[in-house]
All heavy atoms as atom14 arrays in JSON, in Angstrom:
{
  "sequence": "MARPIKETPTLWGEEARLFEQKMRHPQTVTCEDVREAHDAYNRVMSIAKFAF",
  "atom14_mask": [
    [1, 1, 1, 1, 1, 1, 1, 1, 0, 0, 0, 0, 0, 0],
    [1, 1, 1, 1, 1, 0, 0, 0, 0, 0, 0, 0, 0, 0],
    [1, 1, 1, 1, 1, 1, 1, 1, 1, 1, 1, 0, 0, 0],
    [1, 1, 1, 1, 1, 1, 1, 0, 0, 0, 0, 0, 0, 0],
    [1, 1, 1, 1, 1, 1, 1, 1, 0, 0, 0, 0, 0, 0],
    [1, 1, 1, 1, 1, 1, 1, 1, 1, 0, 0, 0, 0, 0],
    [1, 1, 1, 1, 1, 1, 1, 1, 1, 0, 0, 0, 0, 0],
    [1, 1, 1, 1, 1, 1, 1, 0, 0, 0, 0, 0, 0, 0],
    [1, 1, 1, 1, 1, 1, 1, 0, 0, 0, 0, 0, 0, 0],
    [1, 1, 1, 1, 1, 1, 1, 0, 0, 0, 0, 0, 0, 0],
    [1, 1, 1, 1, 1, 1, 1, 1, 0, 0, 0, 0, 0, 0],
    [1, 1, 1, 1, 1, 1, 1, 1, 1, 1, 1, 1, 1, 1],
    [1, 1, 1, 1, 0, 0, 0, 0, 0, 0, 0, 0, 0, 0],
    [1, 1, 1, 1, 1, 1, 1, 1, 1, 0, 0, 0, 0, 0],
    [1, 1, 1, 1, 1, 1, 1, 1, 1, 0, 0, 0, 0, 0],
    [1, 1, 1, 1, 1, 0, 0, 0, 0, 0, 0, 0, 0, 0],
    [1, 1, 1, 1, 1, 1, 1, 1, 1, 1, 1, 0, 0, 0],
    [1, 1, 1, 1, 1, 1, 1, 1, 0, 0, 0, 0, 0, 0],
    [1, 1, 1, 1, 1, 1, 1, 1, 1, 1, 1, 0, 0, 0],
    [1, 1, 1, 1, 1, 1, 1, 1, 1, 0, 0, 0, 0, 0],
    [1, 1, 1, 1, 1, 1, 1, 1, 1, 0, 0, 0, 0, 0],
    [1, 1, 1, 1, 1, 1, 1, 1, 1, 0, 0, 0, 0, 0],
    [1, 1, 1, 1, 1, 1, 1, 1, 0, 0, 0, 0, 0, 0],
    [1, 1, 1, 1, 1, 1, 1, 1, 1, 1, 1, 0, 0, 0],
    [1, 1, 1, 1, 1, 1, 1, 1, 1, 1, 0, 0, 0, 0],
    [1, 1, 1, 1, 1, 1, 1, 0, 0, 0, 0, 0, 0, 0],
    [1, 1, 1, 1, 1, 1, 1, 1, 1, 0, 0, 0, 0, 0],
    [1, 1, 1, 1, 1, 1, 1, 0, 0, 0, 0, 0, 0, 0],
    [1, 1, 1, 1, 1, 1, 1, 0, 0, 0, 0, 0, 0, 0],
    [1, 1, 1, 1, 1, 1, 1, 0, 0, 0, 0, 0, 0, 0],
    [1, 1, 1, 1, 1, 1, 0, 0, 0, 0, 0, 0, 0, 0],
    [1, 1, 1, 1, 1, 1, 1, 1, 1, 0, 0, 0, 0, 0],
    [1, 1, 1, 1, 1, 1, 1, 1, 0, 0, 0, 0, 0, 0],
    [1, 1, 1, 1, 1, 1, 1, 0, 0, 0, 0, 0, 0, 0],
    [1, 1, 1, 1, 1, 1, 1, 1, 1, 1, 1, 0, 0, 0],
    [1, 1, 1, 1, 1, 1, 1, 1, 1, 0, 0, 0, 0, 0],
    [1, 1, 1, 1, 1, 0, 0, 0, 0, 0, 0, 0, 0, 0],
    [1, 1, 1, 1, 1, 1, 1, 1, 1, 1, 0, 0, 0, 0],
    [1, 1, 1, 1, 1, 1, 1, 1, 0, 0, 0, 0, 0, 0],
    [1, 1, 1, 1, 1, 0, 0, 0, 0, 0, 0, 0, 0, 0],
    [1, 1, 1, 1, 1, 1, 1, 1, 1, 1, 1, 1, 0, 0],
    [1, 1, 1, 1, 1, 1, 1, 1, 0, 0, 0, 0, 0, 0],
    [1, 1, 1, 1, 1, 1, 1, 1, 1, 1, 1, 0, 0, 0],
    [1, 1, 1, 1, 1, 1, 1, 0, 0, 0, 0, 0, 0, 0],
    [1, 1, 1, 1, 1, 1, 1, 1, 0, 0, 0, 0, 0, 0],
    [1, 1, 1, 1, 1, 1, 0, 0, 0, 0, 0, 0, 0, 0],
    [1, 1, 1, 1, 1, 1, 1, 1, 0, 0, 0, 0, 0, 0],
    [1, 1, 1, 1, 1, 0, 0, 0, 0, 0, 0, 0, 0, 0],
    [1, 1, 1, 1, 1, 1, 1, 1, 1, 0, 0, 0, 0, 0],
    [1, 1, 1, 1, 1, 1, 1, 1, 1, 1, 1, 0, 0, 0],
    [1, 1, 1, 1, 1, 0, 0, 0, 0, 0, 0, 0, 0, 0],
    [1, 1, 1, 1, 1, 1, 1, 1, 1, 1, 1, 0, 0, 0]
  ],
  "atom14_positions": [
    [[33.54, -54.78, -56.91], [34.37, -55.71, -57.56], [34.01, -57.08, -57.12], [33.58, -57.37, -56.0], [35.81, -55.36, -57.07], [36.83, -55.65, -58.16], [38.42, -55.02, -57.6], [39.19, -55.42, -59.11], [0.0, 0.0, 0.0], [0.0, 0.0, 0.0], [0.0, 0.0, 0.0], [0.0, 0.0, 0.0], [0.0, 0.0, 0.0], [0.0, 0.0, 0.0]],
    [[34.22, -58.1, -58.06], [33.85, -59.5, -57.6], [34.82, -60.12, -56.75], [35.98, -59.78, -56.69], [33.79, -60.3, -58.98], [0.0, 0.0, 0.0], [0.0, 0.0, 0.0], [0.0, 0.0, 0.0], [0.0, 0.0, 0.0], [0.0, 0.0, 0.0], [0.0, 0.0, 0.0], [0.0, 0.0, 0.0], [0.0, 0.0, 0.0], [0.0, 0.0, 0.0]],
    [[34.35, -61.1, -55.99], [35.17, -61.83, -55.04], [36.05, -62.86, -55.93], [35.48, -63.44, -56.86], [34.36, -62.58, -54.08], [33.61, -61.68, -53.15], [32.85, -62.43, -52.17], [32.02, -61.54, -51.31], [31.14, -62.03, -50.5], [30.94, -63.29, -50.33], [30.47, -61.11, -49.72], [0.0, 0.0, 0.0], [0.0, 0.0, 0.0], [0.0, 0.0, 0.0]],
    [[37.16, -63.16, -55.51], [37.97, -64.19, -56.26], [37.29, -65.57, -56.04], [36.76, -65.86, -55.05], [39.35, -64.17, -55.61], [39.08, -63.46, -54.3], [37.94, -62.62, -54.37], [0.0, 0.0, 0.0], [0.0, 0.0, 0.0], [0.0, 0.0, 0.0], [0.0, 0.0, 0.0], [0.0, 0.0, 0.0], [0.0, 0.0, 0.0], [0.0, 0.0, 0.0]],
    [[37.42, -66.42, -57.03], [36.89, -67.78, -57.03], [37.81, -68.66, -56.34], [39.03, -68.63, -56.72], [36.58, -68.24, -58.45], [35.55, -67.37, -59.16], [36.14, -69.73, -58.47], [35.34, -67.7, -60.63], [0.0, 0.0, 0.0], [0.0, 0.0, 0.0], [0.0, 0.0, 0.0], [0.0, 0.0, 0.0], [0.0, 0.0, 0.0], [0.0, 0.0, 0.0]],
    [[37.34, -69.33, -55.33], [38.3, -70.22, -54.58], [38.53, -71.45, -55.41], [37.87, -71.84, -56.31], [37.58, -70.67, -53.23], [37.38, -69.55, -52.36], [36.7, -70.05, -51.06], [36.45, -68.91, -50.05], [35.82, -69.33, -48.85], [0.0, 0.0, 0.0], [0.0, 0.0, 0.0], [0.0, 0.0, 0.0], [0.0, 0.0, 0.0], [0.0, 0.0, 0.0]],
    [[39.66, -72.13, -55.12], [40.13, -73.29, -55.8], [39.21, -74.43, -55.35], [38.81, -74.55, -54.25], [41.55, -73.63, -55.34], [42.22, -74.58, -56.23], [43.63, -74.79, -55.88], [44.36, -73.79, -55.69], [44.12, -75.98, -55.79], [0.0, 0.0, 0.0], [0.0, 0.0, 0.0], [0.0, 0.0, 0.0], [0.0, 0.0, 0.0], [0.0, 0.0, 0.0]],
    [[38.84, -75.18, -56.39], [37.94, -76.35, -56.2], [38.69, -77.45, -55.45], [39.86, -77.85, -55.85], [37.51, -76.94, -57.49], [36.84, -75.79, -58.2], [36.48, -78.04, -57.32], [0.0, 0.0, 0.0], [0.0, 0.0, 0.0], [0.0, 0.0, 0.0], [0.0, 0.0, 0.0], [0.0, 0.0, 0.0], [0.0, 0.0, 0.0], [0.0, 0.0, 0.0]],
    [[38.11, -77.96, -54.32], [38.85, -79.08, -53.58], [38.86, -80.32, -54.33], [37.94, -80.66, -55.14], [37.98, -79.17, -52.32], [36.64, -78.63, -52.68], [36.86, -77.6, -53.74], [0.0, 0.0, 0.0], [0.0, 0.0, 0.0], [0.0, 0.0, 0.0], [0.0, 0.0, 0.0], [0.0, 0.0, 0.0], [0.0, 0.0, 0.0], [0.0, 0.0, 0.0]],
    [[39.83, -81.14, -54.11], [40.02, -82.4, -54.77], [39.16, -83.43, -53.96], [39.2, -83.42, -52.69], [41.52, -82.81, -54.74], [42.28, -81.76, -55.34], [41.73, -84.2, -55.42], [0.0, 0.0, 0.0], [0.0, 0.0, 0.0], [0.0, 0.0, 0.0], [0.0, 0.0, 0.0], [0.0, 0.0, 0.0], [0.0, 0.0, 0.0], [0.0, 0.0, 0.0]],
    [[38.49, -84.3, -54.59], [37.69, -85.34, -53.99], [38.58, -86.63, -53.84], [39.28, -86.98, -54.82], [36.47, -85.73, -54.86], [35.5, -84.58, -55.0], [34.32, -85.0, -55.96], [34.85, -84.13, -53.66], [0.0, 0.0, 0.0], [0.0, 0.0, 0.0], [0.0, 0.0, 0.0], [0.0, 0.0, 0.0], [0.0, 0.0, 0.0], [0.0, 0.0, 0.0]],
    [[38.38, -87.24, -52.79], [39.12, -88.48, -52.41], [38.18, -89.65, -51.95], [37.13, -89.23, -51.44], [40.23, -88.27, -51.45], [41.28, -87.3, -51.8], [41.33, -86.03, -51.49], [42.33, -87.59, -52.64], [42.4, -85.38, -52.02], [43.06, -86.3, -52.78], [42.82, -88.65, -53.35], [44.22, -86.23, -53.6], [43.98, -88.47, -54.09], [44.62, -87.33, -54.2]],
    [[38.54, -90.84, -52.11], [37.84, -91.89, -51.53], [36.44, -92.08, -51.97], [36.1, -92.04, -53.21], [0.0, 0.0, 0.0], [0.0, 0.0, 0.0], [0.0, 0.0, 0.0], [0.0, 0.0, 0.0], [0.0, 0.0, 0.0], [0.0, 0.0, 0.0], [0.0, 0.0, 0.0], [0.0, 0.0, 0.0], [0.0, 0.0, 0.0], [0.0, 0.0, 0.0]],
    [[35.54, -92.31, -51.05], [34.1, -92.55, -51.41], [33.49, -91.42, -52.14], [32.68, -91.63, -53.1], [33.3, -92.83, -50.06], [31.87, -93.26, -50.23], [31.78, -94.56, -50.97], [32.73, -95.36, -51.03], [30.61, -94.91, -51.41], [0.0, 0.0, 0.0], [0.0, 0.0, 0.0], [0.0, 0.0, 0.0], [0.0, 0.0, 0.0], [0.0, 0.0, 0.0]],
    [[33.8, -90.18, -51.76], [33.23, -88.93, -52.44], [33.62, -88.97, -53.96], [32.73, -88.68, -54.73], [33.69, -87.67, -51.81], [33.07, -87.5, -50.37], [33.56, -86.16, -49.77], [34.66, -85.73, -50.12], [32.78, -85.57, -48.97], [0.0, 0.0, 0.0], [0.0, 0.0, 0.0], [0.0, 0.0, 0.0], [0.0, 0.0, 0.0], [0.0, 0.0, 0.0]],
    [[34.85, -89.38, -54.13], [35.35, -89.31, -55.57], [34.59, -90.51, -56.32], [34.23, -90.23, -57.53], [36.88, -89.57, -55.56], [0.0, 0.0, 0.0], [0.0, 0.0, 0.0], [0.0, 0.0, 0.0], [0.0, 0.0, 0.0], [0.0, 0.0, 0.0], [0.0, 0.0, 0.0], [0.0, 0.0, 0.0], [0.0, 0.0, 0.0], [0.0, 0.0, 0.0]],
    [[34.49, -91.58, -55.75], [33.79, -92.74, -56.43], [32.34, -92.37, -56.75], [31.9, -92.58, -57.87], [33.82, -93.95, -55.55], [33.37, -95.23, -56.32], [33.22, -96.42, -55.33], [32.26, -96.25, -54.32], [30.93, -96.26, -54.54], [30.5, -96.58, -55.75], [30.06, -96.13, -53.55], [0.0, 0.0, 0.0], [0.0, 0.0, 0.0], [0.0, 0.0, 0.0]],
    [[31.58, -91.8, -55.82], [30.24, -91.37, -55.98], [30.12, -90.32, -57.11], [29.2, -90.3, -57.88], [29.58, -90.93, -54.71], [29.33, -92.06, -53.66], [28.86, -91.33, -52.37], [28.29, -93.01, -54.19], [0.0, 0.0, 0.0], [0.0, 0.0, 0.0], [0.0, 0.0, 0.0], [0.0, 0.0, 0.0], [0.0, 0.0, 0.0], [0.0, 0.0, 0.0]],
    [[31.05, -89.36, -57.01], [31.02, -88.21, -58.07], [31.19, -88.84, -59.49], [30.51, -88.55, -60.42], [32.09, -87.24, -57.8], [32.16, -86.16, -58.76], [31.24, -85.12, -58.8], [33.15, -86.16, -59.78], [31.29, -84.1, -59.75], [33.2, -85.17, -60.72], [32.27, -84.14, -60.67], [0.0, 0.0, 0.0], [0.0, 0.0, 0.0], [0.0, 0.0, 0.0]],
    [[32.2, -89.73, -59.63], [32.48, -90.35, -60.92], [31.25, -91.15, -61.32], [30.83, -91.1, -62.52], [33.7, -91.18, -60.83], [34.12, -91.73, -62.21], [35.41, -92.56, -62.12], [36.11, -92.51, -61.11], [35.77, -93.19, -63.07], [0.0, 0.0, 0.0], [0.0, 0.0, 0.0], [0.0, 0.0, 0.0], [0.0, 0.0, 0.0], [0.0, 0.0, 0.0]],
    [[30.63, -91.94, -60.46], [29.51, -92.71, -60.79], [28.37, -91.83, -61.21], [27.67, -92.12, -62.28], [29.06, -93.6, -59.62], [27.9, -94.42, -59.85], [27.47, -95.27, -58.68], [27.9, -94.98, -57.56], [26.47, -96.15, -58.9], [0.0, 0.0, 0.0], [0.0, 0.0, 0.0], [0.0, 0.0, 0.0], [0.0, 0.0, 0.0], [0.0, 0.0, 0.0]],
    [[28.05, -90.7, -60.62], [27.04, -89.81, -60.98], [27.32, -89.07, -62.32], [26.44, -88.86, -63.04], [26.82, -88.85, -59.91], [26.14, -89.33, -58.63], [25.93, -88.24, -57.61], [25.27, -88.89, -56.43], [24.98, -87.9, -55.31], [0.0, 0.0, 0.0], [0.0, 0.0, 0.0], [0.0, 0.0, 0.0], [0.0, 0.0, 0.0], [0.0, 0.0, 0.0]],
    [[28.6, -88.81, -62.6], [28.93, -88.31, -63.85], [28.79, -89.21, -65.04], [28.39, -88.84, -66.13], [30.39, -87.77, -63.88], [30.59, -86.53, -62.98], [29.59, -85.1, -63.36], [30.29, -84.68, -64.94], [0.0, 0.0, 0.0], [0.0, 0.0, 0.0], [0.0, 0.0, 0.0], [0.0, 0.0, 0.0], [0.0, 0.0, 0.0], [0.0, 0.0, 0.0]],
    [[29.03, -90.44, -64.81], [28.74, -91.45, -65.85], [27.37, -91.87, -66.14], [26.98, -92.25, -67.23], [29.6, -92.72, -65.48], [31.14, -92.64, -65.58], [31.7, -94.0, -65.38], [33.21, -93.69, -65.37], [34.06, -94.73, -65.34], [33.71, -95.98, -65.24], [35.31, -94.48, -65.33], [0.0, 0.0, 0.0], [0.0, 0.0, 0.0], [0.0, 0.0, 0.0]],
    [[26.48, -91.72, -65.04], [25.14, -92.08, -65.16], [24.26, -90.92, -64.68], [23.65, -91.02, -63.57], [24.8, -93.38, -64.32], [25.63, -94.43, -64.67], [25.52, -95.16, -65.92], [26.69, -95.07, -64.04], [26.53, -96.09, -65.93], [27.18, -96.09, -64.8], [0.0, 0.0, 0.0], [0.0, 0.0, 0.0], [0.0, 0.0, 0.0], [0.0, 0.0, 0.0]],
    [[24.13, -89.84, -65.52], [23.29, -88.75, -65.05], [21.87, -89.03, -65.02], [21.42, -89.96, -65.69], [23.6, -87.61, -66.09], [23.93, -88.38, -67.29], [24.7, -89.61, -66.82], [0.0, 0.0, 0.0], [0.0, 0.0, 0.0], [0.0, 0.0, 0.0], [0.0, 0.0, 0.0], [0.0, 0.0, 0.0], [0.0, 0.0, 0.0], [0.0, 0.0, 0.0]],
    [[21.12, -88.38, -64.11], [19.66, -88.57, -64.08], [18.99, -87.93, -65.27], [19.44, -86.85, -65.72], [19.06, -87.87, -62.79], [19.52, -88.56, -61.5], [18.92, -87.87, -60.34], [18.32, -86.77, -60.41], [19.04, -88.45, -59.18], [0.0, 0.0, 0.0], [0.0, 0.0, 0.0], [0.0, 0.0, 0.0], [0.0, 0.0, 0.0], [0.0, 0.0, 0.0]],
    [[18.01, -88.6, -65.78], [17.37, -88.11, -66.94], [16.19, -87.14, -66.48], [15.67, -87.33, -65.42], [16.72, -89.26, -67.81], [15.82, -89.94, -66.97], [17.75, -90.12, -68.4], [0.0, 0.0, 0.0], [0.0, 0.0, 0.0], [0.0, 0.0, 0.0], [0.0, 0.0, 0.0], [0.0, 0.0, 0.0], [0.0, 0.0, 0.0], [0.0, 0.0, 0.0]],
    [[15.89, -86.1, -67.29], [14.92, -85.22, -66.95], [13.75, -85.44, -67.88], [13.89, -85.52, -69.11], [15.4, -83.78, -67.25], [14.31, -82.79, -66.87], [16.63, -83.48, -66.31], [0.0, 0.0, 0.0], [0.0, 0.0, 0.0], [0.0, 0.0, 0.0], [0.0, 0.0, 0.0], [0.0, 0.0, 0.0], [0.0, 0.0, 0.0], [0.0, 0.0, 0.0]],
    [[12.54, -85.74, -67.27], [11.36, -86.02, -68.04], [10.72, -84.73, -68.57], [11.04, -83.64, -68.06], [10.34, -86.83, -67.2], [9.9, -85.96, -66.13], [10.94, -88.09, -66.71], [0.0, 0.0, 0.0], [0.0, 0.0, 0.0], [0.0, 0.0, 0.0], [0.0, 0.0, 0.0], [0.0, 0.0, 0.0], [0.0, 0.0, 0.0], [0.0, 0.0, 0.0]],
    [[9.91, -84.9, -69.54], [9.09, -83.73, -70.04], [8.32, -83.17, -68.98], [8.04, -81.91, -68.85], [8.23, -84.19, -71.22], [9.19, -84.52, -72.73], [0.0, 0.0, 0.0], [0.0, 0.0, 0.0], [0.0, 0.0, 0.0], [0.0, 0.0, 0.0], [0.0, 0.0, 0.0], [0.0, 0.0, 0.0], [0.0, 0.0, 0.0], [0.0, 0.0, 0.0]],
    [[7.73, -83.95, -68.07], [6.95, -83.49, -66.9], [7.76, -82.6, -66.0], [7.34, -81.59, -65.52], [6.31, -84.73, -66.17], [5.37, -84.25, -65.08], [4.18, -83.53, -65.46], [3.69, -83.74, -66.66], [3.7, -82.74, -64.72], [0.0, 0.0, 0.0], [0.0, 0.0, 0.0], [0.0, 0.0, 0.0], [0.0, 0.0, 0.0], [0.0, 0.0, 0.0]],
    [[9.09, -82.98, -65.74], [9.91, -82.17, -64.89], [10.14, -80.86, -65.56], [10.06, -79.82, -64.86], [11.25, -82.91, -64.68], [11.16, -84.14, -63.88], [10.16, -84.25, -63.11], [12.05, -85.0, -64.02], [0.0, 0.0, 0.0], [0.0, 0.0, 0.0], [0.0, 0.0, 0.0], [0.0, 0.0, 0.0], [0.0, 0.0, 0.0], [0.0, 0.0, 0.0]],
    [[10.37, -80.84, -66.74], [10.64, -79.56, -67.49], [9.29, -78.66, -67.47], [9.42, -77.5, -67.21], [11.04, -79.86, -68.98], [11.1, -78.53, -69.75], [12.39, -80.55, -69.03], [0.0, 0.0, 0.0], [0.0, 0.0, 0.0], [0.0, 0.0, 0.0], [0.0, 0.0, 0.0], [0.0, 0.0, 0.0], [0.0, 0.0, 0.0], [0.0, 0.0, 0.0]],
    [[8.24, -79.29, -67.68], [6.91, -78.57, -67.6], [6.69, -77.95, -66.27], [6.27, -76.74, -66.11], [5.77, -79.44, -68.13], [4.54, -78.71, -68.35], [3.38, -79.63, -68.81], [3.8, -80.26, -70.12], [4.04, -81.56, -70.31], [3.89, -82.42, -69.34], [4.38, -82.02, -71.49], [0.0, 0.0, 0.0], [0.0, 0.0, 0.0], [0.0, 0.0, 0.0]],
    [[7.01, -78.74, -65.17], [6.79, -78.25, -63.76], [7.76, -77.1, -63.54], [7.29, -76.05, -62.92], [7.07, -79.33, -62.82], [5.87, -80.4, -62.75], [6.18, -81.48, -61.84], [7.2, -81.33, -60.99], [5.44, -82.47, -61.79], [0.0, 0.0, 0.0], [0.0, 0.0, 0.0], [0.0, 0.0, 0.0], [0.0, 0.0, 0.0], [0.0, 0.0, 0.0]],
    [[8.98, -77.16, -63.96], [9.94, -76.09, -63.77], [9.52, -74.84, -64.54], [9.61, -73.75, -64.0], [11.36, -76.54, -64.17], [0.0, 0.0, 0.0], [0.0, 0.0, 0.0], [0.0, 0.0, 0.0], [0.0, 0.0, 0.0], [0.0, 0.0, 0.0], [0.0, 0.0, 0.0], [0.0, 0.0, 0.0], [0.0, 0.0, 0.0], [0.0, 0.0, 0.0]],
    [[9.05, -75.0, -65.78], [8.55, -73.93, -66.57], [7.35, -73.19, -65.91], [7.3, -72.0, -65.81], [8.24, -74.44, -67.94], [7.97, -73.23, -68.95], [8.95, -72.39, -69.41], [6.72, -72.97, -69.48], [8.24, -71.54, -70.22], [7.01, -71.83, -70.27], [0.0, 0.0, 0.0], [0.0, 0.0, 0.0], [0.0, 0.0, 0.0], [0.0, 0.0, 0.0]],
    [[6.4, -74.01, -65.36], [5.3, -73.53, -64.68], [5.65, -72.71, -63.46], [5.14, -71.62, -63.21], [4.21, -74.56, -64.36], [3.57, -75.2, -65.59], [3.63, -74.43, -66.7], [3.07, -76.22, -65.46], [0.0, 0.0, 0.0], [0.0, 0.0, 0.0], [0.0, 0.0, 0.0], [0.0, 0.0, 0.0], [0.0, 0.0, 0.0], [0.0, 0.0, 0.0]],
    [[6.53, -73.26, -62.71], [7.1, -72.62, -61.52], [7.71, -71.21, -61.88], [7.46, -70.28, -61.16], [8.03, -73.44, -60.74], [0.0, 0.0, 0.0], [0.0, 0.0, 0.0], [0.0, 0.0, 0.0], [0.0, 0.0, 0.0], [0.0, 0.0, 0.0], [0.0, 0.0, 0.0], [0.0, 0.0, 0.0], [0.0, 0.0, 0.0], [0.0, 0.0, 0.0]],
    [[8.49, -71.23, -62.87], [9.14, -70.0, -63.25], [8.08, -68.97, -63.72], [8.17, -67.8, -63.28], [10.07, -70.27, -64.53], [10.57, -69.07, -65.33], [11.62, -68.32, -64.65], [10.01, -68.61, -66.38], [12.1, -67.19, -65.32], [10.44, -67.51, -67.05], [11.5, -66.76, -66.52], [11.9, -65.58, -67.1], [0.0, 0.0, 0.0], [0.0, 0.0, 0.0]],
    [[7.09, -69.35, -64.4], [6.04, -68.46, -64.86], [5.24, -67.96, -63.73], [4.89, -66.74, -63.65], [5.1, -69.1, -65.83], [5.7, -69.32, -67.27], [6.57, -68.5, -67.61], [5.24, -70.34, -67.99], [0.0, 0.0, 0.0], [0.0, 0.0, 0.0], [0.0, 0.0, 0.0], [0.0, 0.0, 0.0], [0.0, 0.0, 0.0], [0.0, 0.0, 0.0]],
    [[5.03, -68.72, -62.62], [4.3, -68.27, -61.45], [5.18, -67.2, -60.73], [4.56, -66.15, -60.28], [4.03, -69.43, -60.51], [2.84, -70.24, -60.89], [2.35, -71.2, -59.78], [3.4, -72.15, -59.27], [3.74, -73.25, -59.82], [3.0, -73.72, -60.96], [4.7, -73.96, -59.33], [0.0, 0.0, 0.0], [0.0, 0.0, 0.0], [0.0, 0.0, 0.0]],
    [[6.48, -67.41, -60.58], [7.37, -66.49, -59.93], [7.38, -65.17, -60.76], [7.29, -64.11, -60.18], [8.75, -67.11, -59.69], [9.73, -65.95, -59.31], [8.76, -68.25, -58.7], [0.0, 0.0, 0.0], [0.0, 0.0, 0.0], [0.0, 0.0, 0.0], [0.0, 0.0, 0.0], [0.0, 0.0, 0.0], [0.0, 0.0, 0.0], [0.0, 0.0, 0.0]],
    [[7.5, -65.28, -62.0], [7.64, -64.09, -62.83], [6.29, -63.3, -62.87], [6.3, -62.06, -63.02], [8.09, -64.42, -64.23], [9.46, -64.96, -64.29], [10.71, -63.93, -63.47], [10.8, -62.55, -64.57], [0.0, 0.0, 0.0], [0.0, 0.0, 0.0], [0.0, 0.0, 0.0], [0.0, 0.0, 0.0], [0.0, 0.0, 0.0], [0.0, 0.0, 0.0]],
    [[5.17, -64.06, -62.67], [3.92, -63.28, -62.73], [3.72, -62.48, -61.47], [2.95, -61.5, -61.48], [2.78, -64.23, -62.84], [2.61, -64.99, -61.6], [0.0, 0.0, 0.0], [0.0, 0.0, 0.0], [0.0, 0.0, 0.0], [0.0, 0.0, 0.0], [0.0, 0.0, 0.0], [0.0, 0.0, 0.0], [0.0, 0.0, 0.0], [0.0, 0.0, 0.0]],
    [[4.39, -62.72, -60.39], [4.25, -61.95, -59.15], [5.48, -61.03, -58.92], [5.54, -60.29, -57.97], [4.01, -62.76, -57.91], [5.1, -63.81, -57.72], [2.78, -63.54, -58.01], [5.09, -64.58, -56.28], [0.0, 0.0, 0.0], [0.0, 0.0, 0.0], [0.0, 0.0, 0.0], [0.0, 0.0, 0.0], [0.0, 0.0, 0.0], [0.0, 0.0, 0.0]],
    [[6.47, -61.07, -59.73], [7.71, -60.42, -59.59], [7.41, -58.89, -59.89], [6.6, -58.55, -60.77], [8.73, -60.85, -60.5], [0.0, 0.0, 0.0], [0.0, 0.0, 0.0], [0.0, 0.0, 0.0], [0.0, 0.0, 0.0], [0.0, 0.0, 0.0], [0.0, 0.0, 0.0], [0.0, 0.0, 0.0], [0.0, 0.0, 0.0], [0.0, 0.0, 0.0]],
    [[8.04, -58.03, -59.07], [7.77, -56.64, -59.15], [8.99, -55.86, -59.65], [9.15, -54.72, -59.43], [7.47, -56.03, -57.75], [6.17, -56.69, -57.15], [4.92, -56.24, -57.87], [3.67, -56.75, -57.18], [2.53, -56.87, -57.95], [0.0, 0.0, 0.0], [0.0, 0.0, 0.0], [0.0, 0.0, 0.0], [0.0, 0.0, 0.0], [0.0, 0.0, 0.0]],
    [[9.92, -56.54, -60.35], [11.05, -55.86, -60.82], [11.21, -55.99, -62.33], [10.59, -56.88, -62.94], [12.38, -56.46, -60.21], [12.49, -57.87, -60.26], [13.09, -58.52, -61.32], [11.91, -58.78, -59.31], [13.15, -59.96, -61.43], [12.02, -60.07, -59.37], [12.68, -60.68, -60.43], [0.0, 0.0, 0.0], [0.0, 0.0, 0.0], [0.0, 0.0, 0.0]],
    [[11.9, -55.12, -62.94], [12.1, -55.17, -64.45], [13.51, -55.47, -64.79], [14.48, -55.16, -64.13], [11.72, -53.78, -64.95], [0.0, 0.0, 0.0], [0.0, 0.0, 0.0], [0.0, 0.0, 0.0], [0.0, 0.0, 0.0], [0.0, 0.0, 0.0], [0.0, 0.0, 0.0], [0.0, 0.0, 0.0], [0.0, 0.0, 0.0], [0.0, 0.0, 0.0]],
    [[13.68, -56.15, -65.91], [15.02, -56.46, -66.38], [15.45, -55.44, -67.32], [14.85, -54.87, -68.12], [15.11, -57.86, -67.04], [14.91, -58.9, -66.0], [13.75, -59.65, -65.84], [16.07, -59.32, -65.35], [13.65, -60.67, -64.94], [15.97, -60.38, -64.47], [14.78, -61.05, -64.22], [0.0, 0.0, 0.0], [0.0, 0.0, 0.0], [0.0, 0.0, 0.0]]
  ]
}
């Protein structure tokens, strides 16, 4: 059986301000970042010994 999901804590002060700022201005992902992630995934899957 799955574990219950805990309640998300409320952010206050500096943490709340930083969170809001990051939500308003997310980092962009470049095509190079996506390509690197895809290559890393392919490397891991090429050595994986399990089946889905």
